[in-house]
C-alpha positions as CSV (number, residue, x, y, z in Angstrom):
1,M,74.6,39.6,-7.5
2,P,72.6,41.0,-4.6
3,I,73.5,44.5,-5.9
4,V,72.2,43.7,-9.4
5,K,68.9,42.4,-7.9
6,S,68.5,45.5,-5.8
7,V,69.1,47.7,-8.8
8,S,66.5,45.7,-10.8
9,R,64.0,46.1,-8.0
10,A,64.5,49.8,-7.6
11,V,64.4,50.5,-11.3
12,N,61.2,48.5,-11.9
13,Q,59.6,50.3,-8.9
14,L,60.5,53.6,-10.5
15,L,59.1,52.6,-13.9
16,Q,55.8,51.4,-12.4
17,S,55.4,54.6,-10.3
18,S,56.1,56.8,-13.3
19,G,52.9,56.0,-15.1
20,C,54.6,56.3,-18.4
21,G,52.7,53.5,-20.1
22,C,55.7,52.7,-22.3
23,G,55.5,48.9,-22.0
24,I,59.0,48.0,-20.8
25,S,60.9,46.8,-17.7
26,I,64.5,46.6,-16.8
27,V,66.9,43.7,-16.9
28,P,70.1,45.2,-15.4
29,V,72.5,42.7,-17.0
30,R,71.4,43.8,-20.5
31,C,71.5,47.5,-19.4
32,L,75.1,47.1,-18.3
33,G,76.0,45.7,-21.8
34,I,76.9,42.2,-20.7
35,S,76.9,39.5,-23.5
36,P,76.3,41.8,-26.5
37,R,75.2,40.1,-29.6
38,Q,77.0,40.4,-32.9
39,V,75.4,40.0,-36.3
40,P,77.7,38.2,-38.7
41,S,79.3,40.5,-41.3
42,D,78.5,38.0,-44.1
43,A,74.9,37.5,-43.1
44,S,72.3,37.9,-45.8
45,F,68.8,39.0,-44.7
46,H,65.5,39.6,-46.4
47,S,62.1,40.6,-45.1
48,V,59.0,38.5,-45.6
49,S,57.1,40.5,-48.2
50,F,53.3,40.9,-48.1
51,S,52.9,38.6,-51.1
52,E,54.9,35.8,-49.5
53,S,52.3,35.0,-46.9
54,H,48.5,35.4,-46.9
55,H,48.7,37.6,-43.8
56,P,51.7,38.8,-41.7
57,R,52.1,37.6,-38.1
58,V,52.3,40.8,-36.1
59,L,53.8,41.7,-32.7
60,I,53.3,45.1,-31.1
61,T,55.7,46.0,-28.2
62,G,54.7,48.6,-25.7
63,G,51.2,48.0,-26.9
64,L,49.1,49.3,-24.1
65,G,49.7,52.9,-25.0
66,Q,47.3,55.0,-27.1
67,L,48.8,54.1,-30.4
68,G,49.4,50.4,-29.7
69,V,45.8,49.6,-28.8
70,G,44.5,51.6,-31.7
71,L,46.9,49.9,-34.1
72,A,46.1,46.4,-32.9
73,K,42.4,47.1,-33.5
74,L,43.1,48.3,-37.1
75,L,45.5,45.4,-37.9
76,R,43.1,42.8,-36.5
77,K,40.4,44.1,-38.9
78,R,42.9,43.9,-41.7
79,F,44.6,40.6,-41.0
80,G,42.5,38.7,-38.5
81,K,42.3,38.8,-34.7
82,N,44.7,36.0,-34.1
83,N,47.4,37.3,-36.4
84,V,48.1,40.4,-34.2
85,I,49.7,40.0,-30.8
86,L,49.6,42.9,-28.4
87,S,52.4,42.9,-25.8
88,D,53.5,44.9,-22.7
89,I,54.7,44.4,-19.2
90,R,51.6,45.9,-17.7
91,K,48.3,44.2,-16.9
92,P,45.8,45.0,-19.7
93,A,42.3,46.2,-19.1
94,D,39.6,43.6,-19.6
95,N,38.4,45.0,-22.9
96,V,41.9,45.0,-24.3
97,F,42.7,41.5,-23.0
98,Y,39.6,39.9,-24.5
99,S,39.8,41.8,-27.8
100,G,42.6,39.6,-29.1
101,P,45.9,37.9,-28.2
102,F,48.0,39.5,-25.5
103,I,51.4,38.4,-24.2
104,Y,53.9,39.6,-21.6
105,S,57.0,41.0,-23.4
106,D,60.0,42.8,-21.9
107,I,62.1,44.4,-24.6
108,L,65.2,44.4,-22.4
109,D,64.9,40.6,-22.0
110,Y,66.5,39.5,-25.2
111,K,65.9,35.8,-24.7
112,N,62.2,36.3,-23.9
113,L,61.6,38.6,-26.9
114,R,63.4,36.2,-29.2
115,E,61.3,33.2,-28.0
116,I,58.1,35.2,-28.6
117,V,59.2,35.9,-32.2
118,V,60.1,32.3,-32.9
119,N,57.2,30.6,-31.1
120,N,54.6,32.8,-32.8
121,R,56.2,32.9,-36.2
122,I,56.3,36.7,-36.2
123,T,56.9,38.4,-39.5
124,W,56.1,42.1,-38.7
125,L,57.2,43.9,-35.5
126,F,55.9,47.3,-34.4
127,H,58.2,48.7,-31.7
128,Y,56.3,51.2,-29.6
129,S,58.1,50.7,-26.3
130,A,59.7,53.9,-25.2
131,L,60.1,56.2,-22.2
132,L,58.6,59.5,-23.3
133,S,60.1,62.9,-22.9
134,A,58.9,64.0,-19.5
135,V,59.8,60.8,-17.7
136,G,63.0,60.5,-19.7
137,E,64.3,63.9,-18.6
138,A,63.7,63.0,-15.0
139,N,65.7,59.8,-15.3
140,V,68.2,59.9,-18.2
141,P,69.9,56.6,-17.5
142,L,66.6,54.7,-17.4
143,A,65.5,56.4,-20.7
144,R,68.9,55.5,-22.3
145,A,68.5,51.9,-21.3
146,V,64.9,51.6,-22.4
147,N,65.0,53.7,-25.6
148,I,68.4,52.7,-26.9
149,T,69.3,49.3,-25.4
150,G,65.8,48.1,-26.0
151,L,66.0,49.3,-29.6
152,H,69.3,47.3,-30.1
153,N,67.6,44.1,-28.9
154,V,64.7,44.7,-31.4
155,L,67.1,45.5,-34.3
156,D,69.1,42.3,-33.7
157,I,66.1,40.1,-33.4
158,A,64.4,41.6,-36.5
159,A,67.6,41.2,-38.5
160,E,68.2,37.6,-37.3
161,H,64.6,36.5,-38.1
162,N,63.9,38.5,-41.3
163,L,61.2,40.7,-39.8
164,R,59.7,43.8,-41.3
165,L,60.3,46.3,-38.5
166,F,58.5,49.6,-37.8
167,V,59.8,52.0,-35.2
168,P,58.0,55.4,-34.8
169,S,59.9,58.6,-34.6
170,T,58.7,62.0,-33.6
171,I,58.5,65.7,-34.1
172,G,60.8,65.8,-31.1
173,A,63.7,64.3,-33.2
174,F,64.3,67.9,-34.4
175,G,65.8,70.7,-32.5
176,P,66.2,74.5,-32.5
177,T,68.8,74.5,-35.3
178,S,66.5,72.5,-37.6
179,P,64.6,74.4,-40.3
180,R,61.1,74.9,-39.0
181,D,58.8,76.0,-41.8
182,P,58.8,73.6,-43.5
183,T,61.0,70.9,-42.0
184,P,62.2,68.4,-44.7
185,D,62.9,64.7,-44.3
186,L,66.6,65.3,-44.4
187,C,68.1,68.2,-42.4
188,I,70.0,69.1,-39.2
189,Q,68.7,67.2,-36.2
190,R,70.0,68.3,-32.8
191,P,67.2,67.6,-30.3
192,R,67.7,68.6,-26.7
193,T,65.8,65.8,-24.9
194,I,67.0,62.2,-24.3
195,Y,63.8,61.1,-26.0
196,G,64.6,63.1,-29.1
197,V,68.2,61.9,-29.1
198,S,67.1,58.3,-28.8
199,K,64.7,58.7,-31.8
200,V,67.4,60.1,-34.0
201,H,69.6,57.2,-32.9
202,A,66.7,54.8,-33.9
203,E,66.4,56.4,-37.3
204,L,70.1,56.1,-38.0
205,M,70.5,52.6,-36.6
206,G,67.5,51.4,-38.6
207,E,68.9,52.9,-41.8
208,Y,72.3,51.3,-41.0
209,Y,70.8,47.9,-40.4
210,H,68.9,48.2,-43.7
211,Y,72.0,49.0,-45.8
212,R,74.4,46.8,-43.9
213,Y,72.3,43.7,-43.3
214,G,69.2,44.2,-45.5
215,L,66.8,44.7,-42.6
216,D,63.4,45.9,-43.8
217,F,63.2,48.9,-41.5
218,R,60.5,51.5,-41.8
219,C,59.9,54.6,-39.8
220,L,57.5,57.6,-39.7
221,R,58.1,60.8,-37.8
222,Y,54.7,61.5,-36.1
223,P,53.5,65.1,-35.5
224,G,51.3,65.8,-32.5
225,V,48.7,63.1,-32.4
226,I,45.2,63.9,-31.2
227,S,42.7,61.4,-30.0
228,A,39.4,61.4,-28.1
229,D,40.4,58.0,-26.5
230,S,43.1,59.4,-24.3
231,Q,43.2,62.0,-21.5
232,P,45.6,64.9,-21.8
233,G,48.8,64.3,-19.8
234,G,50.4,67.7,-19.7
235,G,52.6,67.4,-22.7
236,T,53.5,70.2,-25.1
237,T,50.8,69.3,-27.7
238,D,48.2,68.1,-25.2
239,Y,46.5,71.5,-25.2
240,A,44.9,70.4,-28.5
241,V,43.1,67.6,-26.6
242,Q,42.5,69.5,-23.3
243,I,40.5,72.2,-25.1
244,F,37.8,69.7,-26.1
245,H,37.3,68.4,-22.6
246,D,37.2,71.9,-21.1
247,A,34.8,73.1,-23.7
248,I,32.4,70.4,-22.8
249,K,32.8,70.4,-19.0
250,T,33.3,74.1,-18.1
251,G,33.2,76.3,-21.2
252,K,36.5,77.7,-20.1
253,F,40.0,76.8,-21.4
254,Q,43.4,78.1,-20.4
255,C,46.2,77.4,-22.9
256,N,49.8,77.1,-21.8
257,L,51.3,78.0,-25.2
258,K,51.2,81.4,-27.0
259,P,48.2,81.8,-29.2
260,D,50.4,82.0,-32.4
261,T,52.5,78.8,-31.7
262,R,52.2,76.8,-34.8
263,L,52.8,73.0,-34.7
264,P,52.0,70.1,-37.1
265,M,49.2,67.9,-35.9
266,M,47.3,64.8,-36.9
267,Y,44.1,62.9,-35.9
268,I,44.9,59.4,-34.6
269,D,43.0,57.6,-37.4
270,D,45.3,59.3,-40.0
271,C,48.3,58.3,-37.9
272,L,47.4,54.7,-37.8
273,K,46.4,54.6,-41.4
274,A,49.8,56.0,-42.4
275,T,51.5,53.4,-40.3
276,L,49.7,50.6,-42.0
277,E,50.2,52.0,-45.5
278,V,54.0,52.5,-45.1
279,M,54.3,48.9,-43.9
280,E,52.3,47.6,-46.8
281,A,54.1,49.7,-49.4
282,P,56.4,47.7,-51.8
283,A,60.0,48.0,-50.8
284,E,61.0,49.2,-54.2
285,A,58.6,52.2,-53.8
286,L,60.5,53.5,-50.7
287,S,63.3,56.0,-51.5
288,M,64.2,56.4,-47.8
289,R,63.7,54.5,-44.5
290,T,62.3,57.4,-42.4
291,Y,59.5,59.8,-43.6
292,N,57.8,62.8,-42.2
293,I,54.0,62.6,-42.3
294,S,51.6,65.4,-41.6
295,A,48.0,66.3,-42.0
296,M,47.5,69.9,-40.7
297,S,49.3,72.6,-38.9
298,F,47.6,75.1,-36.6
299,T,48.0,77.5,-33.7
300,P,46.1,77.4,-30.4
301,E,44.2,80.5,-31.6
302,E,43.1,78.8,-34.8
303,L,42.0,75.7,-33.0
304,A,40.0,77.8,-30.5
305,Q,38.2,79.6,-33.2
306,E,37.2,76.3,-34.8
307,V,36.0,74.9,-31.5
308,Q,34.0,78.0,-30.8
309,K,32.0,77.2,-33.9
310,H,30.6,74.3,-31.9
311,V,30.7,76.0,-28.5
312,P,30.3,79.7,-29.1
313,E,30.5,80.7,-25.5
314,L,33.9,79.0,-24.9
315,Q,36.2,81.4,-23.1
316,V,39.9,81.0,-24.0
317,T,42.7,82.6,-21.9
318,Y,46.5,82.1,-22.2
319,N,48.9,81.4,-19.3
320,V,52.2,80.5,-21.1
321,D,54.3,77.8,-19.5
322,A,58.0,78.7,-20.2
323,V,59.2,75.2,-20.4
324,R,56.6,73.9,-22.8
325,Q,56.9,77.1,-24.9
326,A,60.6,76.6,-25.2
327,I,60.1,73.0,-26.4
328,A,57.4,74.1,-28.9
329,D,59.6,76.9,-30.2
330,S,62.3,74.3,-31.0
331,W,60.0,72.0,-32.9
332,P,58.9,72.2,-36.6
333,M,56.0,74.5,-37.5
334,N,55.2,72.5,-40.6
335,F,56.3,69.1,-41.8
336,D,57.3,68.6,-45.4
337,D,55.9,65.2,-46.1
338,S,56.0,65.4,-49.9
339,N,58.3,62.3,-50.2
340,A,55.7,60.2,-48.4
341,R,53.0,61.5,-50.7
342,K,55.1,60.8,-53.8
343,D,56.6,57.5,-52.9
344,W,53.7,55.5,-51.3
345,G,50.7,57.7,-51.9
346,W,50.2,59.1,-48.4
347,K,47.1,61.3,-48.1
348,H,45.4,62.4,-44.9
349,D,41.7,62.4,-44.4
350,Y,41.3,64.9,-41.5
351,D,41.8,68.7,-41.7
352,L,41.1,71.0,-38.8
353,P,37.3,71.2,-39.3
354,E,36.9,67.5,-39.6
355,L,39.2,67.0,-36.6
356,V,37.1,69.2,-34.4
357,T,33.7,67.7,-35.5
358,T,35.0,64.2,-34.9
359,M,36.4,65.0,-31.5
360,F,33.1,66.4,-30.3
361,S,31.2,63.4,-31.8
362,F,33.4,61.0,-29.8
363,L,33.5,62.9,-26.6
364,G,29.7,63.4,-26.6
365,S,27.6,66.5,-26.6
366,D,26.0,68.4,-23.7
367,S,23.3,71.1,-23.7
368,R,26.0,73.7,-24.6
369,I,26.9,71.9,-27.9
370,A,23.3,70.9,-28.6
371,Q,22.1,74.5,-28.4
372,A,25.0,75.7,-30.7
373,N,23.9,73.1,-33.3
């Protein structure tokens, strides 16, 4: 038992020092696979449909990340502040804590998570807890525990308590052998990161639980998501955020991808809107459990040209990072999201010009932008 405790302490210290913001911690007993739960083969499940209750009762795991906080704000406007519970293992900022219900939730603590669902009469669960690609590649066992064991806990609880479950997937769920232009919903998926592998696993497990147990599982593959609320963190698509900060602060931007590297992108408001829409869509309208969604696809050069319409003197140079470039070259260039548009009416609001204008309006203008306007 002392060994287990020391492992728990070490893993939690690693997680806290990584700054991943994924909203999980480690319970080694669960990671080692002790006391697995079994769902009865004769079980009959159904989700609580939107019409069965006036408003869903919502839990968001890993909620202190960029998408979780934004989603909570949107859902609270839609369903009422007290019907949406944000959860994480980290201490929230004051503005987040006082904006609505917040609770500690460890996705690897099955008993704690189950108690939260029961005590708060949760009907919808948005599962955002995950270790992202950079941290995951540095510690594959930890990423496997968080992204896969944690998912299994959520799937079992959602099935047992008739929840409508949303798990996001990603552009990273595809690999170099996937068709890239366009990438359809159903195709070869052979990602080369533990994050991507865990997302493919989530897609398939969610689909299995749906057909085997009737779990109302819903999933969207997000493209690169751009937001003015978050600082760039050095990821492959973060150049599309960094350019705005550099344009305002210095008027000089160095891109770490080739100028003609095309990737699918989306403004965060469209991303959150799509997430709510797919959750509200009637079950009979959904022909699949996992959908691509997209809004635009552009290259660094195309983005720079649009930014220069606001900051004409912006100087753009290229210093290609081989690792990021290799990742980008294995990802889709364009998402085919025709099934989402056909099945539940997905339609984006932001194209590239609207994205650039909105980013500058949120980040604020200095004399450089004011003179250009």
